[in-house]
ZAMARTI-857042 format. One record per residue (C-alpha): residue number from 1; residue in one letter; y, x, z. Coordinates in pm, 1 decimal, always signed. Each point is the difference from the previous one (the first is absolute). Layout:
N
@n = NUM, res = a, yy = Y, xx = X, zz = Z
...
//
This chain:
325
@n = 1, res = m, yy = -12.7, xx = -37.6, zz = -16.4
@n = 2, res = a, yy = +264.5, xx = +344.6, zz = +130.3
@n = 3, res = t, yy = -72.5, xx = +144.6, zz = -343.3
@n = 4, res = v, yy = +72.8, xx = -322.9, zz = -186.4
@n = 5, res = e, yy = +347.7, xx = -43.0, zz = +195.5
@n = 6, res = t, yy = +94.4, xx = +368.5, zz = -104.6
@n = 7, res = e, yy = -118.9, xx = +0.4, zz = -369.5
@n = 8, res = s, yy = +225.5, xx = -309.0, zz = +38.8
@n = 9, res = k, yy = +308.8, xx = +154.6, zz = +137.3
@n = 10, res = k, yy = -54.9, xx = +301.2, zz = -246.4
@n = 11, res = e, yy = +7.4, xx = -253.0, zz = -298.8
@n = 12, res = r, yy = +279.2, xx = -128.9, zz = +95.7
@n = 13, res = r, yy = +214.8, xx = +316.6, zz = +89.0
@n = 14, res = t, yy = -98.7, xx = +74.9, zz = -358.7
@n = 15, res = l, yy = +74.3, xx = -347.9, zz = -167.2
@n = 16, res = s, yy = +361.7, xx = +19.2, zz = +218.4
@n = 17, res = l, yy = +39.1, xx = +394.7, zz = -167.7
@n = 18, res = t, yy = -5.9, xx = -151.6, zz = -309.6
@n = 19, res = r, yy = +207.5, xx = -252.2, zz = +34.6
@n = 20, res = w, yy = +272.3, xx = +164.2, zz = +190.5
@n = 21, res = v, yy = +28.1, xx = +359.5, zz = -235.0
@n = 22, res = p, yy = +168.7, xx = -92.2, zz = -304.6
@n = 23, res = w, yy = -282.3, xx = +189.4, zz = -209.4
@n = 24, res = g, yy = +175.3, xx = -176.9, zz = -331.9
@n = 25, res = r, yy = +335.2, xx = +220.4, zz = +68.5
@n = 26, res = i, yy = -170.1, xx = +326.0, zz = +180.3
@n = 27, res = g, yy = -336.2, xx = +0.6, zz = -251.9
@n = 28, res = l, yy = +118.1, xx = +187.5, zz = -287.5
@n = 29, res = p, yy = +264.4, xx = +216.4, zz = +170.5
@n = 30, res = l, yy = -255.1, xx = +124.2, zz = +241.8
@n = 31, res = v, yy = -279.5, xx = +51.2, zz = -336.4
@n = 32, res = i, yy = +311.0, xx = +180.5, zz = -190.3
@n = 33, res = v, yy = +64.6, xx = +229.7, zz = +334.8
@n = 34, res = l, yy = -424.0, xx = +49.0, zz = +42.5
@n = 35, res = m, yy = -2.8, xx = +54.4, zz = -397.9
@n = 36, res = g, yy = +240.4, xx = +324.5, zz = +51.5
@n = 37, res = v, yy = -114.0, xx = +136.3, zz = +334.0
@n = 38, res = f, yy = -369.1, xx = -26.7, zz = -215.7
@n = 39, res = f, yy = +114.2, xx = +169.5, zz = -310.7
@n = 40, res = g, yy = +236.4, xx = +227.0, zz = +158.3
@n = 41, res = a, yy = -222.5, xx = +177.8, zz = +249.7
@n = 42, res = i, yy = -240.2, xx = +44.5, zz = -310.1
@n = 43, res = n, yy = +272.6, xx = +129.4, zz = -233.7
@n = 44, res = p, yy = +316.4, xx = +131.8, zz = +164.9
@n = 45, res = n, yy = +150.7, xx = -13.8, zz = -347.9
@n = 46, res = f, yy = +10.3, xx = -389.4, zz = +26.6
@n = 47, res = w, yy = +300.3, xx = +6.2, zz = +230.4
@n = 48, res = t, yy = +224.6, xx = +247.6, zz = -206.1
@n = 49, res = m, yy = +277.8, xx = -108.9, zz = -157.6
@n = 50, res = t, yy = -114.6, xx = +72.9, zz = -329.6
@n = 51, res = n, yy = -272.8, xx = -251.4, zz = +34.9
@n = 52, res = l, yy = +168.1, xx = -250.4, zz = +134.8
@n = 53, res = t, yy = +277.7, xx = -13.2, zz = -253.4
@n = 54, res = n, yy = -281.8, xx = +24.9, zz = -258.4
@n = 55, res = v, yy = -138.2, xx = -336.0, zz = +190.8
@n = 56, res = a, yy = +340.5, xx = -189.6, zz = -39.1
@n = 57, res = r, yy = -3.5, xx = +109.8, zz = -325.1
@n = 58, res = q, yy = -355.2, xx = -154.3, zz = -106.1
@n = 59, res = v, yy = +49.6, xx = -310.5, zz = +213.7
@n = 60, res = s, yy = +318.9, xx = -108.9, zz = -133.1
@n = 61, res = i, yy = -181.4, xx = -164.7, zz = -317.1
@n = 62, res = l, yy = -217.8, xx = -185.8, zz = +159.1
@n = 63, res = a, yy = +243.4, xx = -120.1, zz = +261.5
@n = 64, res = l, yy = +225.0, xx = -138.6, zz = -318.1
@n = 65, res = i, yy = -282.6, xx = -144.7, zz = -154.2
@n = 66, res = s, yy = -155.0, xx = -127.4, zz = +385.1
@n = 67, res = v, yy = +341.7, xx = -194.9, zz = +64.8
@n = 68, res = g, yy = -78.8, xx = -197.9, zz = -358.8
@n = 69, res = e, yy = -319.9, xx = -49.6, zz = +105.6
@n = 70, res = t, yy = +101.8, xx = -165.5, zz = +371.0
@n = 71, res = f, yy = +215.2, xx = -265.7, zz = -160.8
@n = 72, res = a, yy = -301.5, xx = -47.5, zz = -206.3
@n = 73, res = i, yy = -252.1, xx = -47.0, zz = +319.2
@n = 74, res = l, yy = +255.6, xx = -175.2, zz = +205.5
@n = 75, res = s, yy = +59.0, xx = -266.4, zz = -311.0
@n = 76, res = a, yy = -432.6, xx = -57.2, zz = +56.5
@n = 77, res = g, yy = -42.1, xx = +185.4, zz = -361.0
@n = 78, res = i, yy = -49.6, xx = +355.9, zz = -118.8
@n = 79, res = d, yy = +119.0, xx = +222.9, zz = -244.0
@n = 80, res = l, yy = -245.1, xx = +233.3, zz = -149.5
@n = 81, res = s, yy = +231.9, xx = +58.6, zz = -317.0
@n = 82, res = v, yy = +188.7, xx = +282.5, zz = +209.7
@n = 83, res = g, yy = -247.5, xx = +286.5, zz = -110.8
@n = 84, res = s, yy = +92.8, xx = -68.7, zz = -403.2
@n = 85, res = l, yy = +341.9, xx = -74.3, zz = +87.0
@n = 86, res = l, yy = +40.2, xx = +381.2, zz = +107.4
@n = 87, res = a, yy = -183.8, xx = +104.3, zz = -357.1
@n = 88, res = i, yy = +241.5, xx = -253.9, zz = -229.5
@n = 89, res = v, yy = +300.6, xx = +97.8, zz = +182.8
@n = 90, res = s, yy = -85.5, xx = +319.6, zz = -40.1
@n = 91, res = v, yy = -18.6, xx = -32.8, zz = -346.5
@n = 92, res = i, yy = +295.6, xx = -209.1, zz = -87.0
@n = 93, res = c, yy = +211.6, xx = +238.2, zz = +230.2
@n = 94, res = a, yy = -117.4, xx = +324.9, zz = -185.7
@n = 95, res = q, yy = +69.8, xx = -139.8, zz = -351.7
@n = 96, res = t, yy = +324.4, xx = -155.3, zz = +77.0
@n = 97, res = m, yy = +115.2, xx = +279.9, zz = +164.6
@n = 98, res = l, yy = -56.5, xx = +204.2, zz = -284.1
@n = 99, res = e, yy = +195.8, xx = -201.2, zz = -208.2
@n = 100, res = y, yy = +285.2, xx = -91.1, zz = +191.9
@n = 101, res = g, yy = +2.6, xx = +230.6, zz = +318.6
@n = 102, res = v, yy = -79.9, xx = -2.5, zz = +387.4
@n = 103, res = a, yy = +212.8, xx = -318.6, zz = +144.8
@n = 104, res = a, yy = -144.6, xx = -209.8, zz = -339.4
@n = 105, res = g, yy = -368.1, xx = +118.7, zz = +78.5
@n = 106, res = i, yy = +57.4, xx = -59.8, zz = +362.4
@n = 107, res = l, yy = +133.8, xx = -360.6, zz = -64.9
@n = 108, res = a, yy = -258.5, xx = -56.8, zz = -259.6
@n = 109, res = g, yy = -302.5, xx = +102.4, zz = +194.3
@n = 110, res = i, yy = +121.8, xx = -241.6, zz = +320.5
@n = 111, res = l, yy = +85.6, xx = -259.9, zz = -222.7
@n = 112, res = i, yy = -380.4, xx = +13.0, zz = -150.5
@n = 113, res = g, yy = -139.4, xx = -1.2, zz = +280.0
@n = 114, res = a, yy = +233.6, xx = -339.4, zz = +93.0
@n = 115, res = v, yy = -61.3, xx = -191.1, zz = -296.9
@n = 116, res = c, yy = -376.1, xx = +44.0, zz = +58.5
@n = 117, res = g, yy = +33.6, xx = -117.5, zz = +371.8
@n = 118, res = l, yy = +207.7, xx = -333.0, zz = -141.5
@n = 119, res = i, yy = -310.5, xx = -37.9, zz = -249.3
@n = 120, res = n, yy = -252.3, xx = -11.6, zz = +312.0
@n = 121, res = g, yy = +241.6, xx = -205.7, zz = +216.6
@n = 122, res = l, yy = -7.7, xx = -217.2, zz = -295.0
@n = 123, res = l, yy = -349.4, xx = -78.0, zz = -82.2
@n = 124, res = i, yy = -110.0, xx = -71.6, zz = +375.3
@n = 125, res = a, yy = +309.8, xx = -199.7, zz = +65.3
@n = 126, res = k, yy = +27.8, xx = -173.9, zz = -280.3
@n = 127, res = a, yy = -332.2, xx = +9.0, zz = -194.7
@n = 128, res = r, yy = -163.6, xx = -6.3, zz = +346.4
@n = 129, res = i, yy = -250.1, xx = +293.6, zz = -79.4
@n = 130, res = p, yy = -165.7, xx = +147.9, zz = +315.2
@n = 131, res = p, yy = +213.6, xx = +303.1, zz = +89.9
@n = 132, res = f, yy = -305.1, xx = +190.2, zz = -42.6
@n = 133, res = i, yy = -93.6, xx = -36.9, zz = -355.4
@n = 134, res = a, yy = +374.8, xx = -11.8, zz = -104.4
@n = 135, res = t, yy = +75.0, xx = +316.9, zz = +142.4
@n = 136, res = l, yy = -375.5, xx = +146.1, zz = -76.1
@n = 137, res = a, yy = +72.8, xx = -68.3, zz = -371.2
@n = 138, res = m, yy = +386.2, xx = +138.4, zz = +22.1
@n = 139, res = l, yy = -242.3, xx = +312.0, zz = +131.6
@n = 140, res = v, yy = -216.8, xx = +41.6, zz = -296.8
@n = 141, res = g, yy = +345.9, xx = -111.9, zz = -248.1
@n = 142, res = a, yy = +241.7, xx = +242.7, zz = +129.5
@n = 143, res = r, yy = -241.5, xx = +282.4, zz = +22.6
@n = 144, res = g, yy = -118.3, xx = -98.0, zz = -397.1
@n = 145, res = a, yy = +375.3, xx = +24.1, zz = -70.7
@n = 146, res = a, yy = +51.4, xx = +321.4, zz = +177.2
@n = 147, res = l, yy = -284.8, xx = +153.1, zz = -224.3
@n = 148, res = t, yy = +118.4, xx = -148.5, zz = -303.7
@n = 149, res = l, yy = +370.7, xx = +90.1, zz = -14.0
@n = 150, res = s, yy = -80.5, xx = +377.1, zz = +114.6
@n = 151, res = g, yy = -293.6, xx = +7.4, zz = -252.4
@n = 152, res = g, yy = -226.3, xx = +89.5, zz = +363.2
@n = 153, res = l, yy = +245.2, xx = +327.7, zz = -4.8
@n = 154, res = p, yy = +246.2, xx = +90.1, zz = +283.7
@n = 155, res = i, yy = +348.1, xx = +34.0, zz = -118.8
@n = 156, res = a, yy = +131.7, xx = +328.8, zz = +53.3
@n = 157, res = g, yy = +359.2, xx = +134.8, zz = -70.1
@n = 158, res = l, yy = +187.5, xx = -155.3, zz = +295.8
@n = 159, res = p, yy = +337.1, xx = +128.5, zz = +124.1
@n = 160, res = k, yy = -32.9, xx = +233.5, zz = +260.2
@n = 161, res = s, yy = +274.8, xx = -187.2, zz = +229.4
@n = 162, res = f, yy = -242.4, xx = -320.4, zz = -4.9
@n = 163, res = l, yy = -194.3, xx = +239.6, zz = +231.5
@n = 164, res = t, yy = +251.8, xx = -3.8, zz = +255.7
@n = 165, res = i, yy = -77.4, xx = -361.9, zz = +85.4
@n = 166, res = g, yy = -409.2, xx = +98.4, zz = +93.7
@n = 167, res = a, yy = +29.7, xx = +335.5, zz = +101.8
@n = 168, res = g, yy = +344.3, xx = +49.8, zz = +146.8
@n = 169, res = y, yy = +111.5, xx = -34.2, zz = +398.0
@n = 170, res = i, yy = +297.7, xx = -96.6, zz = +174.1
@n = 171, res = l, yy = +78.9, xx = +139.1, zz = +359.5
@n = 172, res = g, yy = -358.0, xx = +94.8, zz = -79.1
@n = 173, res = i, yy = -171.9, xx = -328.6, zz = -14.7
@n = 174, res = p, yy = -175.1, xx = -53.3, zz = -321.7
@n = 175, res = i, yy = +185.2, xx = -229.9, zz = -216.9
@n = 176, res = p, yy = -274.6, xx = -224.5, zz = -86.2
@n = 177, res = a, yy = -66.3, xx = -69.8, zz = +386.2
@n = 178, res = i, yy = +373.3, xx = -61.4, zz = +47.7
@n = 179, res = i, yy = -63.1, xx = -250.9, zz = -289.1
@n = 180, res = a, yy = -280.1, xx = -137.6, zz = +160.1
@n = 181, res = a, yy = +168.5, xx = -47.6, zz = +354.1
@n = 182, res = i, yy = +314.6, xx = -176.7, zz = -162.0
@n = 183, res = v, yy = -229.7, xx = -265.1, zz = -190.0
@n = 184, res = m, yy = -240.3, xx = -60.1, zz = +285.5
@n = 185, res = l, yy = +321.9, xx = -74.1, zz = +183.4
@n = 186, res = i, yy = +130.9, xx = -248.6, zz = -245.2
@n = 187, res = g, yy = -312.2, xx = -170.3, zz = +27.3
@n = 188, res = y, yy = -7.7, xx = +9.8, zz = +354.3
@n = 189, res = f, yy = +325.0, xx = -173.7, zz = -19.3
@n = 190, res = i, yy = -94.5, xx = -282.5, zz = -296.0
@n = 191, res = l, yy = -328.2, xx = -82.0, zz = +253.8
@n = 192, res = s, yy = +175.0, xx = -12.2, zz = +325.2
@n = 193, res = r, yy = +370.2, xx = -96.9, zz = -81.8
@n = 194, res = t, yy = +30.6, xx = -222.0, zz = -280.5
@n = 195, res = s, yy = -125.3, xx = -369.5, zz = -95.1
@n = 196, res = f, yy = -218.5, xx = +132.2, zz = -259.2
@n = 197, res = g, yy = -167.5, xx = +234.1, zz = +231.9
@n = 198, res = r, yy = -64.0, xx = -325.9, zz = +223.6
@n = 199, res = s, yy = -128.8, xx = -205.1, zz = -325.0
@n = 200, res = v, yy = -248.7, xx = +297.6, zz = -80.1
@n = 201, res = y, yy = -153.5, xx = -69.0, zz = +344.5
@n = 202, res = a, yy = +4.8, xx = -350.8, zz = -25.4
@n = 203, res = v, yy = -230.9, xx = -6.3, zz = -338.7
@n = 204, res = g, yy = -186.2, xx = +244.3, zz = +121.6
@n = 205, res = g, yy = -112.0, xx = -162.8, zz = +328.3
@n = 206, res = n, yy = -15.1, xx = -304.8, zz = -155.1
@n = 207, res = e, yy = +119.2, xx = -153.5, zz = -369.2
@n = 208, res = e, yy = -41.7, xx = -355.9, zz = +28.5
@n = 209, res = a, yy = +207.8, xx = -11.5, zz = +327.8
@n = 210, res = a, yy = +239.0, xx = +264.3, zz = -180.7
@n = 211, res = m, yy = +67.1, xx = -267.8, zz = -276.8
@n = 212, res = l, yy = +41.7, xx = -296.5, zz = +239.5
@n = 213, res = s, yy = +251.7, xx = +183.3, zz = +186.0
@n = 214, res = g, yy = +206.2, xx = +60.7, zz = -323.7
@n = 215, res = i, yy = -53.5, xx = +342.6, zz = -114.6
@n = 216, res = n, yy = -34.1, xx = +66.2, zz = -371.1
@n = 217, res = v, yy = -317.6, xx = +183.8, zz = +13.6
@n = 218, res = a, yy = -11.8, xx = +33.7, zz = -342.0
@n = 219, res = r, yy = +314.8, xx = +204.9, zz = -9.0
@n = 220, res = v, yy = -146.9, xx = +196.4, zz = +300.5
@n = 221, res = k, yy = -337.0, xx = +113.8, zz = -177.7
@n = 222, res = i, yy = +203.2, xx = +134.3, zz = -256.8
@n = 223, res = l, yy = +290.2, xx = +158.4, zz = +190.4
@n = 224, res = v, yy = -317.1, xx = +168.2, zz = +186.4
@n = 225, res = y, yy = -138.5, xx = +165.4, zz = -300.2
@n = 226, res = l, yy = +310.3, xx = +56.1, zz = -176.7
@n = 227, res = l, yy = +85.9, xx = +283.4, zz = +342.0
@n = 228, res = s, yy = -360.0, xx = +93.6, zz = -15.3
@n = 229, res = g, yy = +89.1, xx = +100.2, zz = -398.6
@n = 230, res = i, yy = +302.4, xx = +153.6, zz = +103.1
@n = 231, res = c, yy = -173.4, xx = +246.1, zz = +241.5
@n = 232, res = a, yy = -200.5, xx = +100.2, zz = -207.4
@n = 233, res = g, yy = +243.2, xx = +43.7, zz = -245.1
@n = 234, res = i, yy = +169.7, xx = +255.1, zz = +213.7
@n = 235, res = a, yy = -321.2, xx = +152.6, zz = +180.4
@n = 236, res = g, yy = -121.6, xx = +53.0, zz = -413.9
@n = 237, res = v, yy = +365.9, xx = +181.9, zz = -104.9
@n = 238, res = v, yy = -13.7, xx = +212.2, zz = +330.7
@n = 239, res = l, yy = -360.2, xx = +110.6, zz = -118.6
@n = 240, res = t, yy = +113.4, xx = +62.7, zz = -293.1
@n = 241, res = s, yy = +231.7, xx = +261.6, zz = +91.9
@n = 242, res = r, yy = -265.5, xx = +192.2, zz = +240.3
@n = 243, res = v, yy = -207.9, xx = +32.8, zz = -336.8
@n = 244, res = i, yy = +325.3, xx = +37.3, zz = -181.3
@n = 245, res = s, yy = -221.3, xx = -209.4, zz = -333.4
@n = 246, res = g, yy = -108.6, xx = -348.1, zz = -66.7
@n = 247, res = q, yy = -354.8, xx = -3.4, zz = +76.6
@n = 248, res = p, yy = -185.0, xx = -330.8, zz = -106.2
@n = 249, res = t, yy = -295.7, xx = +98.6, zz = +247.2
@n = 250, res = l, yy = +254.0, xx = -10.5, zz = +293.3
@n = 251, res = g, yy = -100.6, xx = -248.0, zz = +294.2
@n = 252, res = e, yy = -385.4, xx = -35.6, zz = +8.8
@n = 253, res = v, yy = -132.5, xx = -161.6, zz = +286.7
@n = 254, res = q, yy = +329.9, xx = -27.4, zz = +155.5
@n = 255, res = e, yy = +38.5, xx = -360.0, zz = +8.9
@n = 256, res = l, yy = -319.3, xx = +6.6, zz = +240.3
@n = 257, res = y, yy = +183.6, xx = +268.4, zz = +219.4
@n = 258, res = a, yy = +306.8, xx = -247.5, zz = +21.2
@n = 259, res = i, yy = -187.1, xx = -284.1, zz = +131.7
@n = 260, res = a, yy = -196.8, xx = +210.6, zz = +278.7
@n = 261, res = a, yy = +317.2, xx = +127.2, zz = +92.9
@n = 262, res = v, yy = +117.9, xx = -345.1, zz = +61.5
@n = 263, res = v, yy = -308.0, xx = -139.0, zz = +155.1
@n = 264, res = i, yy = -76.8, xx = +329.4, zz = +207.2
@n = 265, res = g, yy = +379.8, xx = -79.0, zz = +143.6
@n = 266, res = g, yy = -128.6, xx = -312.9, zz = +118.6
@n = 267, res = s, yy = +144.2, xx = -251.4, zz = -226.4
@n = 268, res = k, yy = -255.3, xx = -310.1, zz = -62.1
@n = 269, res = i, yy = -159.3, xx = +7.4, zz = -341.2
@n = 270, res = s, yy = +33.0, xx = -375.9, zz = -0.4
@n = 271, res = g, yy = +378.2, xx = +33.5, zz = +47.1
@n = 272, res = g, yy = +259.4, xx = -137.8, zz = +193.1
@n = 273, res = y, yy = -1.4, xx = +306.4, zz = +298.2
@n = 274, res = g, yy = +101.0, xx = +374.3, zz = -34.8
@n = 275, res = g, yy = +309.3, xx = +161.1, zz = -152.3
@n = 276, res = v, yy = +134.4, xx = +323.4, zz = -174.5
@n = 277, res = g, yy = +23.2, xx = +155.5, zz = +394.2
@n = 278, res = k, yy = -394.8, xx = -47.8, zz = +20.3
@n = 279, res = t, yy = -61.3, xx = +104.0, zz = -323.3
@n = 280, res = v, yy = +185.8, xx = +330.1, zz = +64.1
@n = 281, res = l, yy = -237.8, xx = +87.4, zz = +242.0
@n = 282, res = g, yy = -297.8, xx = -60.6, zz = -239.1
@n = 283, res = v, yy = +161.2, xx = +258.8, zz = -231.8
@n = 284, res = l, yy = +35.0, xx = +235.5, zz = +212.3
@n = 285, res = v, yy = -363.3, xx = -24.9, zz = +134.7
@n = 286, res = l, yy = -144.9, xx = +41.1, zz = -311.0
@n = 287, res = g, yy = +256.0, xx = +288.1, zz = -114.6
@n = 288, res = l, yy = -118.1, xx = +217.5, zz = +307.9
@n = 289, res = l, yy = -341.8, xx = -78.9, zz = -44.5
@n = 290, res = n, yy = +37.5, xx = +88.3, zz = -398.9
@n = 291, res = n, yy = +150.3, xx = +338.8, zz = +124.1
@n = 292, res = g, yy = -191.9, xx = +70.3, zz = +275.5
@n = 293, res = l, yy = -333.6, xx = -27.0, zz = -191.2
@n = 294, res = n, yy = +165.4, xx = +182.5, zz = -256.7
@n = 295, res = l, yy = +88.7, xx = +275.6, zz = +232.0
@n = 296, res = i, yy = -343.7, xx = +9.4, zz = +163.1
@n = 297, res = r, yy = -150.6, xx = +27.2, zz = -347.4
@n = 298, res = v, yy = -232.9, xx = -351.0, zz = -28.6
@n = 299, res = s, yy = -69.9, xx = -136.0, zz = -331.7
@n = 300, res = s, yy = +252.4, xx = -238.3, zz = -154.5
@n = 301, res = y, yy = -319.6, xx = -220.4, zz = -63.4
@n = 302, res = v, yy = -101.8, xx = +8.8, zz = +355.7
@n = 303, res = q, yy = +373.4, xx = -76.9, zz = +74.2
@n = 304, res = l, yy = -9.1, xx = -314.8, zz = -200.7
@n = 305, res = i, yy = -288.4, xx = -104.5, zz = +223.8
@n = 306, res = v, yy = +159.5, xx = +39.7, zz = +265.9
@n = 307, res = i, yy = +287.9, xx = -220.9, zz = -93.6
@n = 308, res = g, yy = -238.9, xx = -292.7, zz = -113.8
@n = 309, res = v, yy = -150.8, xx = +31.9, zz = +369.0
@n = 310, res = i, yy = +353.2, xx = +7.7, zz = +147.0
@n = 311, res = i, yy = +123.4, xx = -289.9, zz = -213.6
@n = 312, res = v, yy = -369.7, xx = -209.5, zz = +120.9
@n = 313, res = l, yy = +118.5, xx = +67.6, zz = +390.0
@n = 314, res = a, yy = +342.2, xx = -100.4, zz = -60.2
@n = 315, res = v, yy = -117.1, xx = -367.2, zz = -182.2
@n = 316, res = y, yy = -250.3, xx = -26.7, zz = +288.6
@n = 317, res = v, yy = +245.9, xx = +85.5, zz = +278.1
@n = 318, res = d, yy = +269.8, xx = -266.0, zz = -183.2
@n = 319, res = l, yy = -303.0, xx = -237.0, zz = +21.3
@n = 320, res = l, yy = -67.5, xx = +35.8, zz = +380.9
@n = 321, res = r, yy = +366.1, xx = -59.3, zz = +91.9
@n = 322, res = s, yy = -20.7, xx = -334.8, zz = -219.3
@n = 323, res = r, yy = -314.4, xx = -117.6, zz = +151.2
@n = 324, res = r, yy = +162.7, xx = +73.9, zz = +394.0
@n = 325, res = s, yy = +323.5, xx = -147.4, zz = -60.4
//
């Protein structure tokens, strides 16, 4: 009898600890710290300023497309096209730049990303094609267009001044990281401080209720995918600058990393819960994990397995939270 009572008290203490400790807030930051300690202990180069700067530059592209992916997932949708959009943006940006100069190339790259995002939004909101199918079609179509326009070959000879965007620094901070931070702040502001942001959460939480409350659901969806396309356009321009050429093969499987960053960050894959702040944590987890595994010379194939396991665990934890709430 005493043993049963003791076990019951232990269970109550455990439940109390689970209830009162804000694991949702401290869990990922704690994971990031532990990853840093682990990789730093194995390879001291992990904590060097050179390596941390390199990490900041590397995760900037993922951060940019993940902001757009956050909007899509919060609206109970998904954007599978962002990886291929990097490719079509790169090709259009490079071709336009060779003809009309750096400014025109940058503008054309962002514009084609926005147009592709708008097409996704119209297909989903007006034609009522499921987001998975519409953006999957764009993934295939945009990749095919990039390969067709470039002939499957890189577009070289871009102006050296363009390299500054992808490889330059401001006060010792990589310019891509600064661009990503600005886009993240804008995304955070839109979601947390505007009526459109509240509408995105409402549509993702319950589309029918949002419609009955007077929200223009079709307009919200169109703007969500337009924003995702713009983010992919910016990312494509930055990545093109880093490789200083138009590459029709850029962005392969990046859409999966973007989705992983959003889900690992804690946003619900079913929509209505999450945000850019959570996505930032997911991006950091993937970025540090990738960099740390590279430093300890783990095969890139094994890294994909690790990331796959992490995605499954993140979704499983999300399901457990849903069941308890």
